N, C-alpha and C positions, 0 to 999 in steps of 0.2 A: 251742321252741328245741332245737337239737342240743346234745349233750354238749360238743362242742368250743367252741361260742359261749358256753355257760354257764360253762365253765372260763375263757375269756378275760375274760368280764365279772367273774368272781370275782377274778381276778388284778388287773385294772384297779381294781376297787373296793378291794381291799386296799392297793394302792399309793397310791391317793388318800387313804386314811384313815391312812396311816403318818405319824407325827410328823416334822416337819421342824424342825431346830434353828433357833431364832430368837434372834438376839443383840439383843434390844430390852428396854426397860424401860417399863412403864406405871405411873405413880405413881397414888395414890388419887384425885387431882384429875381424872384423865382419865375415870374411871368416872362421877364426878359431872357432868362436862361432857357426856358422852354421855347421861346420864339427863335432864339439863336440856334438851338438844336434842330428845330423844324426847318429853318431856312438853310442851315448847313447840309442837312439831309437832301433837300431839294437840289441844292447846288451840286452836291456830290453825285446825285442821280443824273443830273444833266450832263456832267462831265463824263460819267460812265457811258451814257447813251451816245454821246458824241464820239467817244473812242471806239465803241463797238457798233456804230451806225451801219457800216457796210455789211457786217455779218448779220445784223438783225434784218436789214432789207433783203438780203439774199435768202435768209431763212423763210421769210414770208413771200418770197418770189417777186419782190418789187425792185430789186437792184439789177444792175447790169449783169449779163452773162459773161463768163470769162472770155468767150470768143469775141465779144463786142469790145473788149478793152484792148487797145493797142499798147503793146509793151513800150516802155520808154526807150528811145533810140531806134525804133523801127521806122524805116522810111518806106512809104508806099511806092510801088513800082512806077506809078504814073509821074512822079516828080523827077525832073532831070537832075543829073549829078552836077555838082559845082564845077565850073571851068577851071578853078584854081586848085582842084584836087590833084595831088601828086607833084605840085610845084613847090619849091622851097619858099619859105616865108622870109 
């Protein structure tokens, strides 16, 4: 940067940081409202991420592959069948 452009950037930065008189009043309830809004947004984002966690992990390649997941009710061939199968209860 040249000295001239550095001086212009300094002047603009100083003018942007100069206080501007505001004729407004923020009561203590306003800060509480903004805090609730922020915390509610964080909680909502956490719930959303929890709901879509598996999709996000598979999108980034960190989740289980579909072939690794055993479907509910599938029994591996190595397990013996129950002896009571086929008998009346």
